[in-house]
Structure formats: C-alpha cells, structure tokens
C-alpha positions as CSV (number, residue, x, y, z in Angstrom):
1,X,-155.5,214.3,77.6
2,X,-151.9,214.4,75.8
3,X,-151.8,213.4,72.3
4,X,-149.1,211.0,71.0
5,X,-150.2,210.5,67.5
6,X,-147.9,211.5,64.6
7,X,-149.1,212.7,61.0
8,X,-147.3,212.9,57.8
9,X,-147.3,215.8,55.7
10,X,-150.3,216.1,53.2
11,X,-153.0,215.7,55.9
12,X,-153.3,211.8,55.6
13,X,-151.4,209.1,57.2
14,X,-150.2,207.1,54.4
15,X,-147.5,205.3,56.6
16,X,-150.8,203.6,58.2
17,X,-151.8,202.1,55.2
18,X,-152.4,198.4,55.7
19,X,-149.6,196.4,54.2
20,X,-148.3,192.7,54.2
21,X,-146.9,191.9,57.7
22,X,-149.7,194.0,59.5
23,X,-151.9,192.4,62.2
24,X,-154.7,193.5,64.5
25,X,-154.5,192.4,68.2
26,X,-157.7,192.8,70.1
27,X,-156.9,192.4,74.0
28,X,-159.4,190.8,76.2
29,X,-162.7,192.6,75.1
30,X,-164.8,190.2,77.2
31,X,-168.1,190.4,79.1
32,X,-166.7,190.6,82.3
33,X,-164.7,193.7,81.5
34,X,-167.6,195.4,80.3
35,X,-169.3,198.1,82.6
36,X,-171.9,195.6,84.0
37,X,-169.2,192.9,84.3
38,X,-167.5,191.2,87.3
39,X,-164.5,193.6,86.6
40,X,-166.1,196.3,84.6
41,X,-164.1,198.8,82.8
42,X,-165.6,202.3,82.8
43,X,-167.0,202.9,79.2
44,X,-165.4,199.6,78.1
45,X,-168.2,198.7,75.7
46,X,-167.4,201.8,73.6
47,X,-164.5,200.0,72.1
48,X,-166.7,197.5,70.4
49,X,-167.8,199.5,67.6
50,X,-164.4,201.0,66.9
51,X,-162.8,197.6,67.0
52,X,-165.4,196.2,64.7
53,X,-164.5,198.8,62.1
54,X,-160.7,197.8,62.6
55,X,-161.6,194.1,62.2
56,X,-163.6,194.8,58.8
57,X,-160.7,196.9,57.5
58,X,-158.2,194.2,58.3
59,X,-160.4,191.4,56.8
60,X,-161.0,193.5,53.5
61,X,-157.2,193.4,53.1
62,X,-157.0,189.9,54.4
63,X,-154.7,190.8,57.2
64,X,-154.7,188.6,60.4
65,X,-156.8,189.3,63.5
66,X,-155.8,187.9,66.8
67,X,-158.0,188.1,70.0
68,X,-156.6,187.5,73.3
69,X,-158.8,186.4,76.3
70,X,-158.4,185.8,80.1
71,X,-159.2,182.1,80.6
72,X,-159.0,181.5,84.4
73,X,-159.5,178.5,86.6
74,X,-162.2,179.3,89.4
75,X,-159.2,179.2,91.9
76,X,-157.0,181.6,90.0
77,X,-154.2,183.5,91.9
78,X,-155.5,186.8,90.9
79,X,-158.8,186.4,92.7
80,X,-159.3,188.0,96.1
81,X,-160.3,184.7,97.6
82,X,-156.8,183.4,96.7
83,X,-155.1,186.6,98.1
84,X,-155.1,188.4,94.7
85,X,-156.3,191.9,93.8
86,X,-159.4,191.2,91.8
87,X,-162.8,189.8,92.0
88,X,-163.2,186.5,90.2
89,X,-163.7,187.2,86.6
90,X,-163.3,185.6,83.1
91,X,-163.6,182.1,84.5
92,X,-163.0,179.5,81.6
93,X,-166.1,178.4,80.0
94,X,-168.4,181.0,81.9
95,X,-170.6,183.6,80.3
96,X,-168.2,186.4,81.7
97,X,-165.4,184.8,79.8
98,X,-167.1,185.1,76.4
99,X,-166.2,188.0,74.1
100,X,-168.2,191.1,74.3
101,X,-171.8,191.0,72.8
102,X,-171.6,192.6,69.2
103,X,-167.7,192.0,68.8
104,X,-167.4,190.8,65.2
105,X,-165.1,188.1,65.8
106,X,-163.9,186.7,62.3
107,X,-164.3,183.0,61.7
108,X,-160.5,183.0,60.6
109,X,-159.5,184.8,64.0
110,X,-156.6,183.5,66.0
111,X,-157.6,183.3,69.7
112,X,-155.0,182.9,72.5
113,X,-155.9,182.3,75.9
114,X,-153.9,183.5,79.0
115,X,-153.5,183.0,82.6
116,X,-155.0,179.5,82.3
117,X,-153.5,177.8,85.3
118,X,-154.2,178.6,89.0
119,X,-150.9,179.9,90.0
120,X,-150.0,181.7,86.9
121,X,-151.2,185.3,86.2
122,X,-150.7,187.1,83.0
123,X,-151.5,190.7,81.8
124,X,-149.8,190.4,78.5
125,X,-151.1,188.5,75.7
126,X,-147.6,187.4,74.9
127,X,-147.1,185.8,78.3
128,X,-146.9,182.0,77.9
129,X,-149.4,182.0,75.0
130,X,-147.2,181.5,72.0
131,X,-148.3,184.7,70.4
132,X,-144.9,185.8,69.3
133,X,-144.3,182.7,67.5
134,X,-147.8,182.7,66.0
135,X,-147.3,186.1,64.5
136,X,-143.7,185.5,63.2
137,X,-145.2,182.4,61.7
138,X,-147.9,184.6,59.8
139,X,-145.1,186.8,58.6
140,X,-146.2,189.9,60.9
141,X,-143.9,192.7,61.7
142,X,-146.3,195.6,62.7
143,X,-149.3,195.3,65.1
144,X,-152.2,197.4,65.6
145,X,-153.4,197.0,69.3
146,X,-156.5,197.9,71.3
147,X,-158.9,196.5,73.8
148,X,-159.2,196.3,77.7
149,X,-158.0,197.8,79.7
150,X,-155.3,200.4,78.8
151,X,-153.6,200.7,82.0
152,X,-153.1,196.8,82.5
153,X,-153.4,194.2,79.7
154,X,-153.3,196.6,76.8
155,X,-150.1,198.2,78.4
156,X,-148.4,194.9,79.2
157,X,-149.2,193.5,75.6
158,X,-147.7,196.8,74.0
159,X,-144.6,196.5,76.0
160,X,-144.0,192.9,75.2
161,X,-144.8,193.3,71.5
162,X,-142.0,196.0,71.4
163,X,-139.8,193.7,73.6
164,X,-140.2,190.9,70.9
165,X,-139.2,193.2,68.0
166,X,-142.5,194.2,66.6
167,X,-143.5,197.6,65.4
168,X,-146.7,198.8,67.3
169,X,-149.5,201.0,66.7
170,X,-151.9,201.6,69.5
171,X,-155.5,202.6,68.6
172,X,-156.4,205.1,71.3
173,X,-160.1,205.2,70.6
174,X,-160.2,201.4,70.8
175,X,-159.2,201.1,74.3
176,X,-160.4,202.1,77.9
177,X,-158.6,202.4,81.2
178,X,-159.6,200.9,84.7
179,X,-158.1,204.0,86.4
180,X,-157.7,202.5,89.9
181,X,-155.6,205.6,90.5
182,X,-156.7,208.6,88.6
183,X,-154.6,209.2,85.6
184,X,-153.5,205.6,85.3
185,X,-154.8,205.7,81.6
186,X,-152.9,208.7,80.7
187,X,-149.8,207.5,82.4
188,X,-150.1,204.2,80.5
189,X,-150.4,205.9,77.2
190,X,-147.3,207.9,77.9
191,X,-145.4,204.7,78.9
192,X,-146.4,203.1,75.5
193,X,-145.2,206.1,73.6
194,X,-142.0,206.2,75.7
195,X,-141.6,202.5,74.8
196,X,-141.7,203.2,71.1
197,X,-145.3,202.5,70.2
198,X,-147.0,205.1,67.9
199,X,-150.5,206.0,69.3
200,X,-153.2,207.0,66.7
201,X,-157.0,207.0,66.3
202,X,-158.7,204.3,64.2
203,X,-159.8,207.1,61.7
204,X,-156.0,207.6,60.7
205,X,-155.9,204.0,59.4
206,X,-155.8,204.2,55.7
207,X,-156.9,201.1,53.4
208,X,-154.8,199.6,50.8
209,X,-151.1,198.4,50.6
210,X,-149.9,195.2,49.2
C-alpha cells in the first residue's frame, strides 16, 4: 500500500503535536458498519482501539472530539427497497445506529447526525449537519480524521473539510475501507493526499502544544 505520510527531520513528527485549534473527527463508527453489521466494513472493528487512544490523547489536552453518525429514517433513499445501493442500516434509534461497542465516546463529545431525512443522502459529515460552523465556533483550524469507511464517508468528509478551509490530517490506521471494487481504499487515500490532506498513523501524534 502506498505511503503518504510526511515526517520532519529528527525522527519525530513535532508538527503533529496537539495545539489550540485542533479537533478529532470520528466518522460513523457505528454497529451496522462493524463486520457483523447490516453494512459491515471488513475489519471495521479494528479502528475502535486506535480511535480510543486518539480520543484519550485529545481529551488529555482538552481538544474537541466530534463524532458523526448516519441517522436514517426507515425509508431512506439509500436503501435498496427505495432504489438505493445499500441494505437498510443505521436506522435512527435502532441498535445498529449506536456507536460501536467499546468506543470511548467522551461525555463532552459533539455528535452530528447526517442523512436524517428520507430523500436526502449524505456521505460527508459536513453535509447539512452544521459541522463546519460548529468547528469554527470552537476555534478549530486543523482536523484529525478517522472512521468508517475510508472510501465513502471518510473520503467525503476529508474532501469537504479541505473545501471548507480546514487543514486535515488523516489517521490511516484509524479507518478501514469497504472495497466494493478492489483497491477502492488505496484510491481513496491517494485522492485525500491529492486534495491536500496529510496521511499519518496514530503513533505519529505527539502530545503537547498550547
């Protein structure tokens, strides 16, 4: 798999030290997207411990954590019965729409729900959720992003974040791909890098900052 991370001289990624204006965005880590879920992402549960470490790090430095979720009505347009491409998933209030078991959702986390009306789909966490305005109100300028799935909702969220003027760092080990077509995940990573995101691993995050 191609590598897109960038390191600074000296062997430590000091530019990744958490600082004022940083936020963590966790995209759609919900039960229905885990391997046994209605729309399971292969190895999707592997992102949970990685994201938990990131959530702990951001909490230690009092940086905002935002979680997005699909929150669909039962007749959502993306469902096959309505002519869409996907099986029913993440129906609002259902067990499948809950965040993944073991995901350490902070008490002060900001939660945004997307694709909440029957005729409106949304892959990006920014799409009709007010997320951009929320992040700007919190003084955020740089976003660290991970979640499910690399080649759909994470990719769309990264693109929109860059389009809204945020600096974006993608956590490669904190996301997994659907890979409907072989290589979709790798292509999504290239697209993110080409759009201006920096792709790193969670181990490259350096604590500290002001």
